[in-house]
N, C-alpha and C positions, 0 to 999 in steps of 0.2 A: 503494500499499500504506499502512497504517497505521504510524506511526513505531514500529517495535519495538527501536529502539536502546537498549542498556543500557551502563552504565560500572562497570567494578571497577577501583579505584585510579585510575591516569590513562589506562586503556585503554577505548576505546569498542569495543563489537562490534554488529555490524549487527542482530543478534536474539539473544535468550536461549536458543536451541536449541543445545546442544553435544551431542557424543556422547561417551560415557565411556571412560575407559581399559580395554583389554582387550577392546573390542567392536567396533573399527574398524581393527584393524591398525596400521600407521604413517600411515594417512591416504591412502595412495597406492593401495591395492589395490581400491577400490570405485568408481572412476571410471565404470566401465561400468554400474553398479547403481543410481546415484543422481547428481543433481546436487549435488556437493559445495559449490558456490558458494552454495547457499542457506543453509547452516549458519552459525551464529553463530562455531562454532570446532570444532575437531577436538582432543581430547585422546588423545595416542598411547599405545599399550602402554606399560608399565613398562620403562624403560631401567635398566640396572645396569652397574656397573663393568666387569664381564667378561661375555663371552657365556654364555648359560644355555640349555640343552636343556630345563628344566623337569623337572617330575615324570612316572615311567613312568606308562603308561596302564594301567587306565582313569582319566581324569582330569575328564571331565564326566558329569553324569546329569541327565535332565529330572526334574522333581519335580512335584507339583501346585501349579500356580501359579507356577513358577519353575525354576530350575536350579541344581546345585551343580557347582562347578569348582574343581580343584586343579592349574591349569596348571603353577604353581610359577614364574612370571615368565620364561618362555621368551621370550628376545630376542637380539638379534645383540651386544649390548655397545655401550657408548658410542663407542669408537674406530670401530668398523665403522658405526654410526648417522652420526657425523659425517661419515666419508667418503662414504658411499653414498646416504644420505636428506637430509641437510641442503641440497644443492644442488638438490634436487627442489623445495623449498619456494620458491625464489626467486620464481617466478612464480604461486604457490599462490594460489586463488581465496578462500581463507578462512583465519582464524588458526590457528596451530599452537601448542599448548599441550604441553609435554613432560612426562610423567609419569616421576618419577624414584623409585628404590628403593634399598633398600641394606640391609646386615647389620649395619654399624657406621657411627657417625657420619663416620668417616673415608672410608668409601666413598661415602656421600651427597655430602660436599664435594668430593671428587675428580671424580665425575660432573659436578657443577654447574661445577666450575672449568674442566673440558675445554670445556663448552658455552660458558662465557664467554670462552675463550681465542680462540674463532674468531669469524669476522663470519657472521652468519646473520639471518635475518627471523622467527626464532621469537618469539611473543609473550610467554612466560613458562613457568613450571613449576607443576606441581601434584605436591606431595610424599606419597607413599604412605608413611604412617607406621604401617600394620599389619604392616610388616616386623618379624621378631624380631631384637632387639639381642642378637647372639651374646656381645658382651662383657659384658651384664647378665644372663647366664643364660636368654637365649632370650625374655625379656619384650619384647612388642611395644612400639615407640616410643611408640604412640599410646594406649597404656592407662596411661600415666604423665605428668602435667602438666609435672614437672620435665624429663623426658626430651624433650617436646614442646617446650618453651620453649628448652633449650639447642641443639637442632638446628635449630629456626626462627631463633634469633638469629644462629647461625653462617651459616646459608645467607643470611640477609638481608645479612649484611655482605659478601657475594660478588657481589650481583646488584642492579641497578636495575629489572629486569624483573618483570612480575607475578608474585608468589608466593602461591601457593594451598596450603594444608594440607588434604589429604583424611583427613577423621576416621572413626574406627571406632565401629561402635555397640556394640562389645563391651566396655563399660565401665560403671562404676556411673554416673557423670554427664558425659555428653557435654559440657555446659556449661563445666565446668573446664578439660577438653581445649582447647575452643575459646578460653577466655578466655587460656590459656597461648599459644596461637598468636598471638593477637592482640596480647598485651603483648610478644611477641618480635618484632613486626614483619611478621606475615602480611598481604598484601592483602586475603585472603579466606579463607573456609573452604569445603570441599564436603563434604556429608553426605547418604547415608552410604555407607562402603564395605560390603562383604558382611558378614552375619551368619555366625556357624560353624554349619555344618549336617553332618548325616550321612543318608546312605541306605543300606538293606541289603536285599538280595535274600532274600525270606522263604523261597524255594525251596532254593537253595544254602547260604543263611546266611552268604554272603560279603558284606563291605562292597562297595558300587558304587562306591567312589574308593580307588584304591589307597592314598593316604595316610589313609585312614579318614575323616578329617574334611576339608571343604571349605568354600568360600564360597557361601553361598545368597544368590541374587539373584533379581529378577523381581518380578512383581506380589505374590507373597506378603509381601514385605517392606515394601509401599508405606506400611501405616499406621504401620510403625515409623519408617521414613524420615520420614514427615510430622511426627509427634511431635518427632522429634530437630531438624528444622529449625526448627519454630515456637520450641521450647525456645531454639535458638541465636539465633534472631531477636530474642527478648525480651531476651536476655542481652548480645548483643555490638553493637558500633558497625560492625565491618567487615561486608562483604557475605557472605551465606549463598548458596552454590550446591546447590540440591537434587537428589538421586539416589535412586532406588529404585523399580523398578516401573512407570516410566511407558512407558504403550504408545499413549497417544493425547492429544488436545488436552484432555480434560477433566482427565485425571491432571496435565497439565502446570499448568492453572489451579488446581488443587488445592495445587500446591507454591508457586505464586505467592501465593495467599491465605494460606499458612502462613507466608511470609516470605521466599521465595527470590527473590534478583535475578535469577537464570537457574537452567537445570537441565539435567542431562544425561541423555540417551536412552541406555540400556546392553543389557540383555538382549534387548529387542524388536528390535534390529539383527540379531541372528542369524535371526529370523524373516523380518523385511523390512527389508533394508538402507536402502530409501527412506523409513523411517518418519520420520527426523528432518525431512526436507525436507516431507513431508506435514503434519507438525505445525507447521511454519514457516507454511505457507498457511491451515490450519485456525485458527491463532492469530490471523492476521491478520484472516481472516473474522470470528471472534469480536468482535474489538476494534472492527471497522468497524461491524458489525451494532448492538453495544451503545454505540456513540460513546464508547470508551474508549481509553486509551492503556495500553500494558502496564504501565506503572509505576503506574497508579492500582489495580492489583489488589494490590501487594505488601503482605501482612500484612494485609489486609482481612477475615480471616475473622471472623464474627459470633459471639462466644462468649456462652452463656447465662450472665446473672449469678447 
C-alpha cells in the first residue's frame, strides 16, 4: 500500500480516514459491519459529565442532500463510559479519540480530569465547542473567541494527549475561533460541525424536529465545509481535519486539496457503515496510480489569479 500515514501533534495515524463523532457510536458497535482496523481513527459520540437521554423524538429527518439531527448528546456519561468502555479499547485495532461536551467550562474540565485519572490507551480528545454555555446565557462556546481560548487553555493544562477543537460554522469568521484555539494550545482543529437547519412538514405544518432546529449534515454542507477548511489552512499553523459531506474518495481528495491533513466521514456512515474502509482503499489506489503520497495533496488546490 501507499504510505498514507499522517501526523497530528506527536501522534502518527496509519491513514487520514477518521469516522466522525455521533456517527459511529462508541466504536465497538460496528465490528460486524466493517473492518475497523482499516480506519485511521474512530471519534466517539460526545461524552458528558452525567448520562443524557437526549431530546424527545422526532430527532432526525432526512433532507435533500443530507439530514438534520437533534439527538441532544445522548450518552452514558463519563463514569459509566470509563467503567464499561475504556477496558474494551486495550487491544483495539485503531486509535480512539474521545469527543467531550459540556454545558459549562467546569463540566468539560471534570470530564477530562476523570479520563486523565485512569489508565487507558485513548489517543486524545476532540472538544465539541458547539455546546451552549449556560453560565453565559446559552451562547455556544464556539461562537466566541475568548470562550474558545479560555476553555482550550484550561483543557490543555490537564493533558499531554492530543487535543483537537471542533469548530462550528455558525460564526461570522471561523478563522478567528481557530486562531483562538491555536493560541491556547490546541494540537489541531476539526471543521466543521453541523450547520443550524430546520425542516417542516407542509401537510401538517409541524416541524419535523421536536426541538424545531437541528444540525444539518451530509453532502449539502460540503461546499461550506471546504471553504472553512481552506480558510483555516491559510491562517493556522496547526493541522486542520476536514468534516462535512464526504461520501467517496473524490470528496476526500477535495478536502486534502483544500488543506486538510485528515478528514472525518460522518453522515455517510448511516447509509454504509463500511464507507470509511472503502475510502481508505480507494485513496490508496488513487495515490498509487498517480505516484503520489497523500501528503502531496495537502493544500494544493489551484486557484485562479
